C-alpha positions as CSV (number, residue, x, y, z in Angstrom):
1,M,1.7,-40.0,-6.7
2,L,-1.8,-38.8,-7.9
3,N,-3.5,-40.1,-4.7
4,E,-1.0,-38.5,-2.5
5,N,-1.4,-35.0,-4.4
6,I,-5.0,-35.5,-4.6
7,K,-5.1,-35.5,-0.7
8,A,-2.5,-33.2,0.1
9,I,-3.9,-30.4,-2.4
10,R,-7.5,-31.0,-1.2
11,K,-6.2,-30.8,2.9
12,S,-4.2,-27.6,1.8
13,K,-7.5,-26.0,0.4
14,G,-9.2,-27.0,3.6
15,L,-11.6,-29.3,2.0
16,S,-13.1,-32.3,3.5
17,Q,-13.8,-35.5,1.2
18,E,-17.3,-35.2,1.4
19,E,-17.1,-31.3,0.2
20,L,-14.7,-32.2,-2.7
21,A,-17.0,-35.1,-3.7
22,V,-20.1,-32.4,-3.7
23,R,-18.3,-30.0,-6.1
24,L,-17.3,-33.0,-8.5
25,T,-20.8,-34.5,-8.1
26,V,-19.4,-38.0,-7.2
27,V,-19.9,-39.9,-3.9
28,R,-17.3,-39.4,-0.8
29,Q,-16.2,-43.2,-1.2
30,T,-15.0,-42.5,-4.6
31,V,-12.7,-39.4,-3.4
32,S,-11.6,-41.9,-0.7
33,K,-10.5,-44.5,-3.3
34,W,-8.8,-42.1,-5.4
35,E,-6.7,-40.8,-2.4
36,N,-6.1,-44.6,-1.1
37,G,-4.9,-45.3,-4.7
38,L,-7.6,-48.0,-5.2
39,S,-8.9,-46.4,-8.2
40,V,-8.1,-43.1,-10.4
41,P,-10.0,-40.6,-12.0
42,D,-10.6,-40.9,-15.9
43,S,-9.2,-37.8,-17.9
44,D,-12.6,-36.0,-18.0
45,M,-13.1,-36.3,-14.1
46,L,-9.1,-35.4,-13.9
47,I,-9.9,-32.0,-15.3
48,S,-13.0,-31.5,-13.2
49,L,-10.8,-32.4,-10.1
50,S,-8.1,-29.8,-11.1
51,E,-10.5,-27.0,-11.5
52,A,-12.2,-27.9,-8.1
53,L,-8.8,-27.8,-6.3
54,E,-7.8,-24.8,-8.6
55,T,-4.7,-26.8,-9.5
56,P,-3.1,-27.5,-12.6
57,V,-3.6,-31.1,-13.9
58,S,0.3,-31.3,-14.3
59,I,0.6,-30.8,-10.6
60,L,-1.9,-33.2,-9.8
61,L,0.0,-35.7,-11.9
62,G,3.6,-34.4,-10.9
63,E,5.6,-35.1,-8.0
64,S,4.5,-35.1,-4.3
65,I,3.5,-32.1,-2.9
66,V,5.5,-30.8,-0.1
67,E,3.6,-29.4,2.9
68,P,5.6,-26.5,4.4
69,K,7.5,-27.6,7.6
70,V,6.8,-25.5,10.8
71,D,10.2,-24.1,10.8
72,D,9.4,-22.7,7.3
73,L,6.3,-21.1,8.7
74,K,8.1,-19.7,11.7
75,A,10.9,-18.3,9.3
76,I,8.4,-16.8,7.2
77,S,6.6,-15.1,10.1
78,K,9.8,-13.6,11.5
79,K,10.6,-12.0,7.9
80,L,6.7,-10.9,7.9
81,E,7.5,-9.3,11.3
82,I,10.6,-7.8,10.2
83,I,8.8,-6.1,7.3
84,N,6.0,-5.1,9.3
85,L,8.5,-3.3,11.8
86,Q,10.1,-1.5,8.8
87,L,7.0,-0.3,7.3
88,A,5.9,1.1,10.8
89,Q,9.2,2.7,11.0
90,R,9.0,4.2,7.4
91,K,5.5,5.7,8.3
92,I,7.0,7.4,11.5
93,T,9.7,8.7,9.6
94,R,7.4,10.1,7.0
95,R,5.2,11.6,9.6
96,K,8.0,13.6,11.1
97,I,9.0,14.7,8.0
98,F,5.7,16.0,6.9
99,H,5.6,17.7,10.3
100,R,8.8,19.3,10.1
101,L,7.8,20.7,6.4
102,F,4.4,22.1,7.8
103,I,6.4,23.9,10.5
104,S,8.9,25.3,8.1
105,L,6.1,26.4,5.9
106,C,4.3,28.4,8.8
107,A,7.8,30.0,9.6
108,A,8.3,30.9,6.0
109,I,5.1,32.8,5.8
110,V,5.3,34.4,9.0
111,T,9.0,35.8,7.8
112,V,7.9,36.8,4.3
113,F,4.9,38.6,6.1
114,A,7.4,40.6,8.6
115,V,9.6,41.3,5.5
116,L,6.4,42.7,3.5
117,I,5.7,44.8,6.8
118,V,9.0,46.1,7.2
119,L,9.6,47.3,3.6
120,N,6.0,48.9,3.6
121,S,5.5,48.5,-0.3
122,P,8.4,50.5,-1.5
123,Y,7.7,50.0,-5.1
124,L,5.0,52.9,-4.6
125,G,7.6,55.5,-4.6
126,W,9.2,54.0,-7.7
127,N,9.6,56.3,-11.1
128,Y,7.5,54.1,-13.7
129,N,8.7,56.0,-16.6
130,D,11.7,53.4,-17.0
131,P,10.2,50.2,-18.5
132,E,12.4,47.8,-16.1
133,T,11.5,49.5,-13.2
134,A,7.8,49.3,-14.2
135,V,7.9,45.7,-14.8
136,L,9.8,45.1,-11.7
137,G,7.3,47.2,-9.7
138,A,4.4,45.3,-11.3
139,A,5.9,42.0,-10.6
140,F,6.6,43.0,-7.1
141,H,2.9,44.5,-6.4
142,M,1.6,41.3,-8.0
143,F,3.7,39.0,-5.7
144,E,2.3,41.0,-2.6
145,Y,-1.1,41.1,-3.9
146,L,-1.4,37.5,-4.4
147,F,0.9,36.6,-1.1
148,V,-1.5,38.6,1.1
149,R,-4.6,36.9,-0.2
150,L,-3.3,33.5,-0.6
151,A,-0.8,32.8,2.5
152,P,-3.3,32.7,5.3
153,L,-4.9,29.9,3.3
154,F,-1.6,28.0,3.3
155,F,-0.9,29.1,6.9
156,I,-4.1,27.5,7.9
157,G,-3.5,24.4,5.9
158,A,-0.3,24.1,7.5
159,V,-1.2,24.7,10.9
160,V,-4.0,22.0,10.4
161,G,-0.9,19.7,9.1
162,I,1.1,20.3,12.1
163,F,-1.8,19.2,14.4
164,L,-2.5,15.9,12.3
165,T,0.9,14.9,11.9
166,R,1.7,15.7,15.7
167,K,3.0,12.8,17.8
168,K,0.3,10.6,19.1
169,E,0.9,8.9,22.5
């Protein structure tokens, strides 16, 4: 069991007997003897072997290592392909959502600008002696003031967003 596990793990790590021997500072023939079952490493060498193969000692001493079958690799490959397609579809859907949001933001900004132009600042003619009217007029004026200054920046950002999220052919 130990000899088979050493050989299987060494091959799975892509190491030759010579490379493993260099890592353990032993000669290649020693590794060959271990793998052929002609000798076994002592306890200190077993620990060094587990470190060199990056495998726990219990695995080295345990049951046989089963290498993945070609059918298993094909099944894993198909699953990964499906996951990749799902991720690509999710990315396309996310891009479409952002594209529509940017278009909606542009439409909302243009609509609010149109409404503000049509209303022509009606709060300027209000009687501000009434406290509720004064608060409402001040709030409406603050909204208009901030919107007129910030909306162009958001509009430009949304147009850039539309450009960046458009469908690329």
